[in-house]
N, C-alpha and C positions, 0 to 999 in steps of 0.2 A: 616400385623398382621394376626395371625392364627385364623381361625373361631372356636368358642367354640363348642364342641361336647357334646352330651347328651346320657345317657342310658335312656331307657324308661321302666317304671314300669307299668305292668298291675295290677291295684289295685283290680281287681275282684278276684284275687287268691293270697294267701300267703301259702307257703309250710313250715309248722312248724313256724320258726321265720325267714324264708328266703324269700327275694323278688323274685317275678317272673318277669324276664326281657324279652323284645322283643329280638328275634334273629336278625341277619343281614337281611336286605331286608324284614323285617316283616314276615319271614318264620318260624313261631312258637314261642315258649317261652322256657326259660331256667332259672334255678336257678344258673347256673354256670356263674359268671361274665366274665370269659375268653371267653365264647361262646356268650356273649351278643352283640347286634349290637350297633353301635355308630351312632347317628343321628344328623343332623344339626337342628338349630332352625326352619328353614323353613319346614323341614320334620315333626317336632314335631307339628307344628300348624295344620297339616292336620289329626292328629290322633284323636281318640275318647276322650271324656271328662274323661273317666275312666283310660286313659293312662297318666301317670305323668312323664314328663322329669326331669331328675336329671343331673346336670353337672358332666361329667366324672371325673373331677379333685376332686370334693367333694366326690363322691362315692369311688374313688380309695384311697383316704386318710383314709377312715374308714373301708375299706374292710378287711375281715379276711378269712383265709383258713379253709374250712370245709371238712369233710370226709363223703361221702354217705354211711350209714350203710348197705344199700342193696348190696354194692359192696365188702364188707368184706367177705372173705372166710376162713374157718379154715384150 
């Protein structure tokens, strides 16, 4: 049986209406789900109370593609 993985939300910050996720290995944060880390339940238990684990399957099912306006050039 495959172990369930989680994205971890840093609830201290929200960018617009976008979730701030932990990057892999806890090395920073990102709003880009493709760049977010995936963590085991054991790893999640060691995190701060402000960090909320969400099952990857649940998040992936509702994720939408966004465009960062800062990257648009005329």
